[in-house]
Each structure stands twice: as structure tokens, then as C-alpha cells.
C-alpha positions as CSV (number, residue, x, y, z in Angstrom):
1,M,-7.7,-115.6,-174.2
2,V,-9.7,-117.6,-171.8
3,K,-11.1,-120.8,-173.2
4,N,-13.4,-123.5,-171.7
5,Y,-11.6,-127.0,-171.6
6,K,-13.4,-130.2,-170.9
7,M,-11.2,-132.9,-169.2
8,V,-11.7,-136.6,-168.4
9,I,-10.1,-137.8,-165.1
10,S,-9.2,-141.0,-163.6
11,Y,-8.3,-141.3,-159.9
12,D,-7.6,-143.7,-157.0
13,G,-9.7,-142.4,-154.4
14,T,-8.3,-144.3,-151.4
15,R,-6.3,-141.6,-149.9
16,Y,-8.7,-138.7,-150.4
17,F,-11.5,-137.0,-148.6
18,G,-13.7,-137.2,-152.0
19,W,-13.7,-134.9,-155.1
20,E,-14.9,-131.7,-153.4
21,R,-12.3,-129.1,-152.3
22,Q,-12.6,-128.6,-148.6
23,A,-11.0,-125.7,-146.5
24,A,-9.9,-128.2,-143.8
25,T,-7.6,-130.5,-146.0
26,D,-5.7,-130.3,-149.2
27,M,-6.6,-134.1,-149.9
28,T,-9.2,-133.7,-152.4
29,I,-9.2,-134.4,-156.1
30,Q,-10.6,-131.0,-156.9
31,G,-8.1,-129.4,-154.7
32,K,-5.1,-131.1,-156.4
33,I,-6.1,-130.4,-159.7
34,E,-7.0,-127.0,-158.9
35,S,-3.5,-126.5,-157.4
36,V,-1.9,-127.5,-160.5
37,L,-3.8,-125.6,-162.9
38,S,-3.3,-122.4,-160.7
39,K,0.4,-123.0,-160.7
40,M,0.5,-123.5,-164.6
41,T,-1.5,-120.4,-165.5
42,G,-0.4,-118.3,-162.9
43,K,-3.8,-117.4,-161.8
44,E,-6.7,-119.2,-159.3
45,V,-8.4,-121.6,-161.2
46,T,-11.6,-123.3,-160.3
47,I,-12.7,-126.6,-161.9
48,Q,-16.3,-127.9,-162.3
49,G,-16.9,-131.7,-161.7
50,A,-19.5,-133.7,-163.1
51,G,-20.5,-134.9,-159.4
52,R,-19.0,-135.2,-156.1
53,T,-17.6,-138.9,-155.3
54,D,-17.2,-139.6,-151.5
55,A,-14.3,-140.2,-149.8
56,G,-12.5,-143.4,-150.8
57,V,-14.7,-143.6,-154.0
58,H,-12.8,-144.2,-157.2
59,A,-13.1,-142.7,-160.8
60,R,-12.3,-144.1,-164.3
61,G,-14.1,-141.4,-166.2
62,M,-14.8,-138.3,-164.1
63,V,-15.7,-135.3,-166.2
64,A,-14.7,-131.5,-165.2
65,N,-14.5,-128.4,-166.8
66,A,-12.3,-125.1,-166.3
67,R,-11.9,-121.7,-167.9
68,L,-8.0,-121.4,-168.5
69,D,-6.1,-118.4,-169.9
70,T,-3.2,-120.4,-171.5
71,D,-1.5,-120.6,-175.0
72,K,-0.4,-124.1,-174.1
73,T,-2.2,-127.0,-176.6
74,V,-4.4,-129.3,-174.9
75,D,-1.9,-132.0,-175.2
76,E,0.7,-129.7,-173.3
77,I,-2.0,-128.9,-170.6
78,R,-2.8,-132.7,-170.2
79,D,1.3,-133.3,-170.1
80,Y,1.7,-130.7,-167.6
81,M,-0.9,-131.5,-165.1
82,N,0.1,-135.3,-165.4
83,H,3.6,-134.4,-164.5
84,Y,2.9,-132.2,-161.4
85,L,-0.4,-134.4,-160.4
86,P,0.2,-137.2,-157.6
87,D,0.5,-140.6,-159.3
88,D,-3.0,-141.7,-158.2
89,I,-4.7,-139.2,-160.3
90,C,-4.4,-138.9,-164.4
91,I,-5.8,-136.5,-166.8
92,L,-6.8,-138.9,-169.6
93,E,-8.0,-136.4,-172.0
94,I,-8.6,-132.6,-172.4
95,K,-10.4,-130.8,-175.4
96,K,-11.5,-127.5,-175.9
97,A,-15.5,-127.2,-175.0
98,G,-18.0,-124.9,-176.1
99,D,-18.2,-121.7,-174.0
100,R,-21.5,-122.6,-172.4
101,F,-20.5,-126.2,-171.7
102,H,-20.7,-127.1,-168.0
103,S,-19.8,-130.7,-166.8
104,R,-22.2,-130.8,-164.1
105,Y,-25.3,-129.1,-165.7
106,N,-24.6,-130.5,-169.0
107,A,-24.5,-134.1,-167.7
108,M,-27.4,-136.4,-169.0
109,G,-26.4,-139.7,-167.3
110,K,-23.7,-141.4,-165.2
111,T,-22.5,-145.2,-164.9
112,Y,-21.2,-146.4,-161.4
113,C,-20.0,-149.8,-160.8
114,Y,-19.8,-151.5,-157.3
115,T,-17.2,-154.5,-157.2
116,C,-17.3,-157.3,-154.6
117,Y,-15.1,-160.4,-154.1
118,T,-16.5,-163.8,-153.0
119,G,-13.3,-165.7,-153.4
120,K,-11.7,-167.8,-150.7
121,L,-8.2,-166.3,-151.2
122,K,-7.3,-162.8,-150.4
123,P,-7.6,-160.1,-153.2
124,V,-4.3,-158.8,-152.4
125,F,-3.7,-156.5,-155.4
126,D,-7.3,-155.3,-155.6
127,R,-8.0,-155.2,-152.1
128,K,-8.4,-151.1,-152.2
129,Y,-11.2,-151.5,-154.8
130,V,-13.2,-154.2,-153.8
131,T,-15.6,-155.1,-150.9
132,V,-14.7,-158.8,-149.6
133,L,-17.8,-160.7,-149.0
134,D,-17.8,-163.8,-146.8
135,E,-20.2,-166.0,-148.8
136,T,-21.5,-165.6,-152.4
137,P,-25.1,-163.8,-152.5
138,D,-27.9,-165.3,-154.6
139,V,-27.4,-163.4,-157.8
140,E,-30.7,-164.0,-159.4
141,K,-32.7,-162.7,-156.4
142,M,-30.5,-159.6,-156.4
143,R,-31.4,-159.1,-160.3
144,Q,-35.1,-159.5,-159.3
145,A,-34.9,-157.0,-156.9
146,A,-32.8,-154.5,-159.0
147,S,-35.5,-154.9,-161.9
148,L,-37.8,-153.3,-159.5
149,L,-35.6,-150.2,-158.9
150,V,-35.3,-149.4,-162.7
151,G,-37.2,-146.6,-163.9
152,T,-38.4,-143.1,-162.2
153,H,-38.9,-143.3,-158.6
154,D,-38.7,-141.3,-155.6
155,F,-35.5,-142.7,-154.0
156,A,-35.6,-140.9,-150.6
157,S,-35.0,-144.5,-148.9
158,F,-31.8,-144.6,-150.7
159,C,-30.5,-140.9,-150.1
160,G,-27.7,-140.6,-147.1
161,N,-28.7,-136.9,-146.8
162,P,-31.3,-136.5,-144.1
163,K,-31.7,-133.0,-144.8
164,M,-32.0,-133.1,-148.4
165,K,-34.5,-130.0,-149.5
166,K,-34.2,-130.8,-153.5
167,S,-36.1,-133.6,-155.1
168,T,-35.2,-137.0,-154.3
169,V,-36.7,-138.5,-157.6
170,R,-34.1,-140.1,-160.1
171,K,-34.2,-142.2,-163.1
172,I,-32.3,-145.2,-163.1
173,F,-32.1,-146.7,-166.7
174,D,-30.7,-150.0,-166.1
175,I,-28.8,-152.1,-163.3
176,Q,-26.6,-155.1,-164.5
177,I,-25.4,-157.5,-161.7
178,R,-22.9,-160.3,-162.9
179,Q,-20.8,-162.7,-161.3
180,N,-17.4,-163.4,-162.9
181,G,-15.5,-165.9,-161.1
182,P,-14.9,-164.5,-157.7
183,Y,-15.8,-161.2,-158.6
184,L,-19.6,-159.9,-158.3
185,T,-20.1,-156.4,-160.1
186,M,-23.3,-154.2,-159.8
187,T,-23.4,-151.7,-162.6
188,Y,-25.8,-148.6,-162.4
189,H,-26.6,-146.5,-165.3
190,G,-29.0,-143.3,-164.3
191,S,-29.7,-139.9,-164.9
192,G,-28.3,-138.9,-161.6
193,F,-27.9,-140.3,-157.8
194,L,-28.4,-138.8,-154.6
195,Q,-25.7,-138.7,-152.0
196,Y,-24.6,-142.2,-151.1
197,M,-27.4,-143.6,-153.4
198,V,-25.3,-146.2,-155.3
199,R,-23.6,-147.5,-151.7
200,I,-27.0,-147.7,-150.3
201,L,-28.5,-149.6,-153.3
202,S,-25.6,-152.0,-153.2
203,G,-25.9,-152.7,-149.7
204,T,-29.8,-153.2,-149.9
205,L,-29.3,-155.4,-152.8
206,L,-26.8,-157.4,-151.2
207,E,-29.1,-157.9,-148.4
208,V,-31.6,-159.4,-150.7
209,G,-28.9,-161.6,-152.1
210,F,-28.3,-163.1,-148.4
211,G,-32.0,-163.6,-147.9
212,K,-32.2,-161.0,-145.1
213,R,-35.0,-159.0,-147.3
214,T,-37.3,-160.3,-150.4
215,P,-37.0,-158.9,-154.0
216,E,-40.2,-157.9,-153.7
217,S,-39.4,-155.2,-150.7
218,M,-37.9,-152.9,-153.1
219,T,-41.3,-151.6,-153.9
220,R,-42.4,-151.0,-150.3
221,L,-38.8,-149.3,-149.7
222,L,-39.6,-147.1,-152.6
223,E,-43.0,-146.3,-151.4
224,A,-41.9,-145.9,-147.8
225,R,-39.1,-143.1,-148.6
226,K,-37.4,-143.5,-145.3
227,R,-33.9,-143.9,-145.2
228,A,-33.8,-146.2,-142.1
229,L,-35.8,-149.1,-143.7
230,A,-33.2,-149.6,-146.5
231,G,-29.9,-151.4,-146.2
232,A,-26.5,-150.6,-145.0
233,T,-24.4,-148.1,-146.8
234,A,-21.7,-150.4,-148.6
235,P,-17.9,-149.4,-148.1
236,A,-16.7,-146.7,-150.4
237,R,-13.8,-148.6,-151.6
238,G,-15.7,-150.9,-153.8
239,L,-17.6,-147.9,-156.0
240,C,-16.2,-146.4,-158.9
241,L,-17.5,-144.0,-161.3
242,L,-17.2,-145.2,-164.9
243,K,-18.6,-142.6,-167.3
244,V,-20.4,-139.4,-167.5
245,D,-23.0,-138.9,-170.5
246,Y,-23.5,-135.8,-172.4
247,D,-25.6,-134.9,-175.6
248,M,-23.5,-135.4,-178.8
249,S,-24.3,-131.8,-179.8
250,E,-22.0,-130.8,-177.1
251,E,-18.9,-132.4,-179.0
252,S,-20.4,-130.9,-182.2
253,Q,-20.3,-127.6,-180.7
254,S,-16.9,-127.9,-179.6
255,K,-15.5,-129.0,-182.8
256,E,-17.5,-126.3,-184.7
257,S,-15.8,-123.9,-182.2
258,Q,-12.3,-125.1,-182.9
259,S,-13.0,-124.9,-186.3
260,N,-14.0,-121.4,-186.4
261,E,-11.2,-120.7,-184.6
262,L,-9.0,-122.2,-187.0
263,Q,-10.7,-120.4,-190.1
264,N,-9.9,-117.0,-188.2
265,K,-6.3,-117.9,-187.4
266,E,-5.9,-118.7,-191.1
267,S,-7.8,-115.6,-192.4
268,L,-5.1,-113.4,-190.9
269,F,-2.6,-114.7,-193.3
270,A,-5.0,-114.6,-196.3
271,D,-4.4,-112.4,-199.1
């Protein structure tokens, strides 16, 4: 019987051409996972991701869903996938989901973190996951600028897709900028993000920190709606998707579905 499964995935995106499957290469996260699931079920499987991380971007909590025809338990599915997937992709969790659950359309928010390194010594073991800066930016000015970006705005100036036809209005719930020793992190929590948006926001905030633009210029950037006026797109390696938010009722529906399924099985053996 075909069931809908929700999975939480962690991956190092260094050697991949992003999340989305591409015809020209098999080096995508979606492609690798679909290949393993298709092998497991003996049928072609398509998974739906909560978003499309760019080439070189990492994830600690990407969410995807897939409809699978299998008798394996969720733990057996997880273990099978982790056995055959490359070492830089890990399935952290699999649950049965409600039939209507869709990882992308049901997502209510996402949290990304961009990490920079400002130390004097080389970050040998973190070099794939941080952007190295030659100097330490003014964190307080970056925070002032970030506060002007929080809220519902048209983020066209921070969109990397010049042919974007859909709305570029998004809501950012919060931006936290922290300096912890040599590590500078910019954490973004929003309803959703445009192509390259987090990397462009990060590049622009760094320019504020380096004195190349003022915190107040964020307001003018939002009003201008012109990508050319914003900062550079920060390198992909510093970006990581931390979490995807869903309505708790989705989990409740999933548990109710599993409970009903168990009751139906038990009824088969009732007097």
C-alpha cells in the first residue's frame, strides 16, 4: 500500500549542484535520494523538497516527502537509505505523514544560518562551511541594518532571479547576528526566501559592517527594488538550512492516521 512519508535530511552540499534534480548530472541531493528509494521499492520514486538549496549550500534539517509502496518500517527505510546514500547525505528521521502533507506547500517558515570566520588562523576543519573574512565587521551596525529588514517587504533588490514573475514579497520574522570568538553568524527566520536571497542579504549586511554602506540604506534598497543596488552574493559554502517549520496540526494528523491504521489492524484479530 502506498503511503506518504516525511523525512528530515542533513547534507554537506560541497560537491553537489544543489538540491534539485538535473538532467545533466547525477550530483544533486534530490537525485541521489530518489535513486536509492527507487532501488528500494523497485519503482521510480519522486520526492518533494521543502526548498531548493543552491550548489554548495548545506542543510541540517531539510524536509522532504515521498509516496512509497513498501512493507518496511520507518526505521528500516531510514537505515536502508543511510546504508546506500553517500557519506555526505544522512536521513535523520522518517515518519508516516498525512496523505495531504506536502513538504513545500505546507511549510510555514524556514531558518537559515550564514557563518563567517574572522580569526587570524586558518579554519582547517571548518573551511568548507564558513566564509573567511579578512577583517572583523562592525556587528552593531549590521544589527541596526538587519532590524530594518525584519517584517513584510518586497525583497526584489535581494532576489537573484532577474526573470522572477511571481511576487517578491516575503516576511522575515527575525534576524540574529552573533559574534562568538572568531565565528560570526547571521541567522534568518522567515516565511520563505527568494533565490539567493539569504546570500545577498548576508553580502549586503557585511558591506554595512565594513562601512561600505549605512544601516539606513536598507530602507532605500527595499524601496528601489533593484538587484544591482544591493551587495554582493555571499559564497555558498557559508550557508546552511537549519530548520523548516510546519503547523503542529500536520503532526497531529499524521499521528491520528497512524493510530487509525493500528486500530484497523487490531480489528482484524478481534472476536
